[in-house]
C-alpha positions as CSV (number, residue, x, y, z in Angstrom):
1,M,0.0,0.0,0.0
2,S,1.3,3.4,-0.9
3,Q,1.4,6.4,1.4
4,F,-2.0,7.6,-0.1
5,G,-3.6,4.2,0.5
6,I,-3.7,3.2,-3.2
7,Q,-3.5,-0.5,-4.0
8,P,-2.4,-1.1,-7.5
9,S,-3.7,-3.8,-9.8
10,R,-0.9,-6.2,-10.5
11,L,-1.4,-7.6,-14.0
12,G,0.8,-10.6,-13.4
13,Q,-0.6,-11.6,-10.0
14,Q,-3.3,-14.3,-9.7
15,N,-6.3,-13.2,-7.7
16,L,-4.3,-10.3,-6.2
17,A,-2.1,-12.7,-4.3
18,G,1.2,-14.5,-4.6
19,D,3.9,-14.1,-7.3
20,T,3.4,-10.9,-9.3
21,N,4.8,-12.6,-12.4
22,A,2.7,-15.8,-12.2
23,L,0.3,-14.9,-15.0
24,F,3.1,-13.5,-17.2
25,L,4.8,-16.8,-17.2
26,K,1.6,-18.5,-18.3
27,V,1.3,-16.1,-21.3
28,F,4.8,-17.2,-22.4
29,A,3.8,-20.9,-22.1
30,G,0.5,-20.3,-23.9
31,E,2.3,-18.6,-26.8
32,V,4.8,-21.5,-27.3
33,L,2.1,-24.2,-27.1
34,S,-0.2,-22.3,-29.5
35,V,2.5,-21.8,-32.1
36,F,3.7,-25.4,-31.8
37,E,0.1,-26.7,-32.4
38,E,-0.5,-24.2,-35.3
39,T,2.8,-24.9,-37.0
40,N,3.3,-28.6,-36.6
41,V,1.8,-30.7,-39.5
42,M,2.9,-34.2,-38.7
43,M,2.1,-34.7,-35.0
44,P,-1.7,-35.1,-35.4
45,L,-1.3,-37.5,-38.3
46,H,0.4,-40.5,-36.8
47,T,0.5,-42.8,-33.8
48,V,1.6,-41.1,-30.5
49,R,2.1,-42.9,-27.2
50,T,3.0,-41.3,-23.9
51,I,5.0,-43.0,-21.2
52,S,5.6,-41.8,-17.6
53,S,9.1,-43.3,-17.3
54,G,11.7,-45.4,-19.1
55,K,13.8,-44.8,-22.2
56,S,11.8,-46.6,-24.8
57,A,8.4,-48.1,-25.7
58,Q,7.5,-51.4,-27.4
59,F,5.0,-51.5,-30.3
60,P,4.0,-55.2,-30.9
61,A,3.6,-56.2,-34.6
62,M,1.7,-59.1,-36.1
63,A,1.4,-60.3,-39.6
64,T,-1.8,-61.6,-41.2
65,A,-3.3,-65.1,-40.8
66,N,-4.2,-67.5,-43.7
67,A,-7.5,-69.0,-44.5
68,S,-8.3,-72.3,-46.3
69,Y,-11.3,-74.4,-47.2
70,H,-12.1,-77.2,-44.8
71,T,-12.6,-80.8,-45.9
72,P,-15.5,-82.4,-44.0
73,G,-14.4,-84.8,-41.3
74,E,-10.8,-83.6,-41.1
75,S,-9.4,-82.1,-38.0
76,V,-8.1,-78.5,-38.2
77,L,-5.0,-79.9,-36.5
78,Q,-4.5,-82.3,-39.5
79,Q,-1.0,-82.6,-40.8
80,N,-0.7,-82.4,-44.6
81,V,1.3,-85.6,-45.2
82,T,3.2,-86.2,-48.4
83,Y,4.8,-89.6,-48.9
84,T,8.0,-89.8,-51.0
85,G,8.2,-93.6,-51.1
86,E,11.7,-93.5,-49.6
87,D,12.5,-94.8,-46.1
88,D,13.9,-92.0,-44.0
89,G,14.7,-94.2,-41.1
90,V,11.7,-93.3,-39.0
91,A,9.4,-96.1,-38.0
92,N,6.1,-96.1,-40.0
93,N,7.2,-93.0,-41.9
94,L,8.4,-93.5,-45.4
95,G,9.8,-90.1,-46.4
96,T,6.9,-88.0,-45.2
97,T,6.7,-84.3,-45.3
98,N,4.5,-82.9,-42.6
99,T,3.0,-79.4,-42.8
100,N,-0.3,-78.3,-41.2
101,K,-3.1,-78.0,-43.6
102,Y,-5.3,-75.5,-41.7
103,L,-3.5,-73.7,-38.9
104,S,-2.0,-70.3,-39.5
105,R,1.5,-69.5,-38.3
106,V,1.3,-65.8,-37.6
107,K,4.5,-63.9,-37.6
108,H,5.2,-61.8,-34.5
109,S,7.7,-59.0,-34.0
110,E,8.1,-55.7,-32.3
111,V,9.2,-52.1,-33.0
112,V,11.0,-50.4,-30.2
113,I,11.0,-46.6,-30.2
114,T,13.7,-45.0,-28.1
115,I,13.4,-41.6,-26.5
116,N,15.8,-39.0,-28.0
117,D,17.8,-36.7,-25.8
118,L,16.0,-33.6,-24.5
119,L,15.3,-31.1,-27.3
120,Q,15.2,-27.5,-26.2
121,S,15.0,-24.0,-27.5
122,S,16.1,-21.2,-25.2
123,T,17.0,-17.6,-25.0
124,F,18.2,-15.1,-22.4
125,I,16.9,-11.5,-22.2
126,A,19.0,-9.0,-20.3
127,N,17.2,-6.4,-18.2
128,I,19.2,-3.5,-19.6
129,D,18.6,-4.5,-23.2
130,E,14.9,-5.0,-22.6
131,A,14.7,-1.6,-20.9
132,K,16.5,0.1,-23.8
133,N,14.4,-1.6,-26.5
134,H,11.3,0.2,-27.7
135,Y,9.2,-2.8,-28.6
136,D,8.3,-6.1,-27.0
137,V,10.6,-9.0,-27.8
138,R,9.3,-11.7,-25.5
139,S,6.3,-12.5,-27.5
140,E,8.2,-12.9,-30.7
141,Y,11.0,-14.9,-29.0
142,S,8.4,-17.3,-27.6
143,R,6.9,-17.7,-31.1
144,Q,10.2,-18.4,-32.6
145,M,11.0,-21.1,-29.9
146,G,7.6,-22.7,-30.7
147,F,8.4,-22.7,-34.4
148,A,11.9,-24.2,-33.8
149,L,10.4,-27.2,-31.8
150,A,7.5,-27.7,-34.1
151,N,9.8,-27.6,-37.2
152,K,12.2,-30.2,-35.7
153,A,9.3,-32.6,-34.9
154,D,8.0,-32.3,-38.5
155,E,11.4,-32.7,-40.0
156,M,12.3,-35.8,-38.1
157,L,8.9,-37.5,-38.7
158,I,9.1,-36.8,-42.5
159,I,12.7,-38.1,-42.6
160,H,11.7,-41.3,-40.8
161,G,8.8,-41.7,-43.2
162,L,11.1,-41.4,-46.2
163,A,13.7,-43.8,-44.7
164,G,10.9,-46.3,-44.0
165,A,9.6,-46.2,-47.5
166,R,13.1,-47.0,-48.8
167,K,13.7,-50.0,-46.5
168,T,14.4,-53.3,-48.2
169,S,13.2,-55.5,-45.3
170,D,10.2,-55.3,-43.1
171,R,9.7,-55.6,-39.4
172,F,9.5,-59.4,-39.7
173,G,12.8,-59.7,-41.5
174,G,11.2,-60.4,-44.8
175,T,9.9,-58.4,-47.8
176,D,6.2,-58.9,-47.6
177,Y,5.5,-55.6,-45.8
178,I,8.1,-53.2,-47.3
179,G,7.3,-49.6,-48.4
180,T,7.5,-48.1,-51.9
181,S,9.8,-45.5,-53.4
182,V,9.2,-44.5,-57.0
183,D,10.3,-41.8,-59.5
184,G,7.5,-39.4,-60.0
185,A,8.9,-37.6,-63.0
186,A,11.4,-38.6,-65.7
187,A,12.2,-35.0,-66.4
188,G,13.2,-34.3,-62.8
189,I,10.4,-31.9,-61.9
190,I,7.1,-33.5,-61.0
191,T,3.9,-31.9,-62.4
192,G,0.4,-31.8,-60.9
193,T,-0.7,-34.5,-63.4
194,E,2.1,-36.8,-62.4
195,L,1.5,-36.3,-58.7
196,I,-2.2,-37.2,-59.1
197,T,-1.1,-40.3,-61.0
198,Q,1.2,-41.3,-58.1
199,L,-1.5,-40.6,-55.5
200,F,-3.8,-43.1,-57.1
201,A,-0.9,-45.5,-57.4
202,A,-0.2,-45.1,-53.7
203,A,-3.8,-45.7,-52.9
204,Q,-3.8,-48.9,-54.9
205,A,-0.5,-50.1,-53.3
206,F,-2.0,-49.5,-49.8
207,D,-5.2,-51.4,-50.7
208,E,-3.2,-54.3,-52.0
209,K,-1.2,-54.4,-48.7
210,D,-4.4,-54.2,-46.6
211,V,-3.4,-50.8,-45.2
212,P,-6.6,-49.1,-43.7
213,S,-8.3,-46.7,-46.1
214,A,-9.0,-44.1,-43.4
215,D,-6.4,-41.6,-42.2
216,R,-4.2,-41.5,-45.3
217,Y,-2.1,-38.4,-45.9
218,C,0.3,-36.9,-48.4
219,V,2.9,-34.3,-47.4
220,V,4.2,-32.2,-50.3
221,A,6.2,-29.0,-50.6
222,P,4.3,-25.8,-51.5
223,R,5.3,-26.0,-55.1
224,E,3.7,-29.4,-55.6
225,Y,0.7,-28.4,-53.5
226,Y,-0.2,-25.4,-55.6
227,A,0.5,-27.4,-58.8
228,L,-2.4,-29.7,-57.7
229,V,-4.6,-26.6,-57.3
230,N,-3.6,-24.5,-60.3
231,E,-1.7,-26.6,-62.9
232,N,-4.0,-29.5,-63.0
233,K,-7.7,-28.7,-62.3
234,D,-8.8,-32.3,-62.1
235,A,-8.1,-32.4,-58.3
236,I,-10.6,-29.5,-57.7
237,N,-12.8,-29.6,-60.8
238,R,-16.5,-29.9,-59.9
239,D,-17.1,-31.8,-63.1
240,Y,-15.2,-34.6,-61.4
241,G,-17.4,-34.5,-58.3
242,N,-15.5,-31.9,-56.3
243,D,-17.8,-32.0,-53.3
244,G,-16.1,-29.2,-51.5
245,N,-12.6,-30.5,-52.2
246,G,-11.1,-27.0,-52.7
247,S,-10.9,-24.3,-55.4
248,T,-8.6,-22.0,-57.2
249,A,-10.0,-19.1,-55.3
250,S,-9.2,-20.6,-51.9
251,G,-5.9,-22.1,-53.1
252,M,-6.7,-25.3,-51.4
253,V,-7.1,-29.0,-52.4
254,M,-8.3,-31.3,-49.6
255,S,-7.8,-34.8,-51.0
256,V,-7.0,-37.0,-54.0
257,A,-7.9,-40.7,-54.1
258,G,-9.0,-40.5,-50.5
259,I,-5.6,-39.2,-49.4
260,R,-5.6,-35.9,-47.6
261,I,-3.1,-33.4,-48.9
262,V,-1.0,-31.2,-46.6
263,K,1.9,-28.9,-47.4
264,S,5.2,-28.6,-45.5
265,N,8.6,-26.9,-46.0
266,H,10.3,-29.9,-44.3
267,L,10.7,-32.4,-47.1
268,P,14.5,-32.7,-47.3
269,T,16.4,-30.8,-49.9
270,A,19.8,-32.1,-48.8
271,D,21.3,-35.3,-47.4
272,Y,20.5,-36.0,-43.8
273,T,23.2,-37.2,-41.3
274,A,21.9,-38.6,-38.0
275,E,22.5,-36.2,-35.2
276,T,24.0,-36.8,-31.8
277,G,21.1,-37.2,-29.4
278,D,18.9,-39.0,-32.0
279,N,18.5,-42.5,-30.6
280,S,16.3,-43.8,-33.3
281,S,17.0,-46.4,-36.0
282,L,18.5,-43.7,-38.2
283,S,22.2,-44.0,-38.7
284,G,24.9,-42.6,-41.0
285,T,23.8,-40.4,-43.8
286,L,20.6,-40.7,-45.7
287,D,21.0,-39.9,-49.4
288,F,18.2,-37.5,-50.6
289,T,20.2,-35.9,-53.4
290,G,21.7,-38.8,-55.3
291,N,20.9,-38.7,-59.0
292,A,18.9,-35.6,-58.3
293,K,16.1,-37.7,-56.8
294,L,14.9,-35.3,-54.2
295,P,11.6,-36.4,-52.4
296,A,8.6,-34.8,-54.0
297,A,5.9,-36.3,-51.7
298,L,5.6,-38.6,-48.7
299,I,2.3,-40.6,-48.7
300,F,1.4,-42.5,-45.6
301,Q,-1.3,-43.9,-43.3
302,R,-1.5,-43.0,-39.6
303,S,-0.1,-46.3,-38.5
304,A,3.1,-45.9,-40.5
305,L,4.9,-43.7,-38.0
306,G,5.1,-43.7,-34.2
307,T,6.1,-41.2,-31.6
308,V,6.8,-41.9,-27.9
309,K,6.6,-38.9,-25.5
310,L,8.4,-39.0,-22.2
311,L,8.3,-35.2,-21.5
312,D,5.6,-33.4,-23.5
313,L,6.1,-29.9,-24.6
314,A,6.9,-27.7,-21.6
315,V,8.1,-24.2,-21.0
316,E,10.1,-22.5,-18.2
317,S,10.9,-18.9,-17.4
318,D,13.3,-17.9,-14.7
319,Y,14.5,-14.4,-13.6
320,Q,18.1,-14.7,-12.6
321,V,19.2,-12.0,-10.2
322,E,22.9,-12.7,-10.5
323,R,22.7,-12.3,-14.3
324,Q,20.1,-9.5,-14.3
325,G,17.9,-11.1,-16.9
326,T,15.3,-13.7,-17.7
327,L,16.0,-17.2,-19.1
328,M,13.3,-18.7,-21.2
329,V,13.3,-22.4,-22.2
330,A,10.9,-24.5,-24.2
331,K,11.6,-28.3,-24.4
332,Y,10.3,-31.8,-24.9
333,A,11.7,-35.4,-24.9
334,M,10.3,-37.6,-27.6
335,G,11.4,-40.4,-29.9
336,H,10.2,-41.1,-33.5
337,D,10.5,-44.1,-35.8
338,T,8.8,-46.2,-38.4
339,L,6.1,-48.7,-37.4
340,R,4.7,-50.0,-40.7
341,T,6.8,-49.7,-43.8
342,E,4.0,-51.0,-46.0
343,A,2.0,-47.9,-45.1
344,L,4.7,-45.6,-46.6
345,Y,5.0,-44.5,-50.2
346,E,7.7,-42.0,-51.4
347,V,7.5,-40.1,-54.7
348,T,10.8,-38.5,-56.0
349,H,11.5,-35.9,-58.5
350,G,13.2,-38.5,-60.7
351,S,16.5,-38.3,-62.5
């Protein structure tokens, strides 16, 4: 209370009690969270699991079962016996080959996603600099920190998707469930027409591999996105049954072949070398520029990629008296990896 009995309204104080900066810190947190959610494209489009402790999480994987017609009177445990007519030394068994006629032998495996090291974006604002400055910087700094974290999550998920589409063996050690990587343009620059062709080819490939028809997505760079809108009108032409699928006026196209189209600036334009702190299956350098075959699109279904969260997005702000300034930190601890390679389809610019 001042000498005149005036009690000021403290803008950062909650219910006129406690820390006078309490609400100010929440504003910072809200700005980072809001920017992360608005900017991030990939996080809502794949499988996310949260753990309370540990360094990794297990995702069980099972292949499909077989079906066969039953012969009346036979047991489903019946062995399919073939006699070769040669004595193999086993009593009452002249060269038999025993395989089960009905029972399915379902392959089991697992995918383990390991948490990466803590990813953080931080800045320090000195009191004297803030006092001299004639405009607010904290709001913009918090936005940029949210952008940095969102961009990194998008970048890593897209890279894992492209790496998964190029794998030559599946999670069961075979080739029944591998992804697809194709050249989308012989001339090196993919057109809207060629991209539409590849979207239908991806839809067919997914159907043939029993990938669910719901929650299919395609990530493209802005150039390819607007080629779908402007260069080739089939994607938005009402004569083809547009049904609100976008327009030239809105600059939007929603889906092609049942695949939702989203744009991102994070398709790689250079080779990627696994970073220190990335504990996923990525290793060495991934070639995204060889023969000028840069990725043009990543097409996938929600189950293709997985993220494990140990520490969800969080923010901290601390005024440090000894340094006469405020430290702001935004951070998370997550891990990303491929879950189902058969649900991944890469389109390149070709050579």
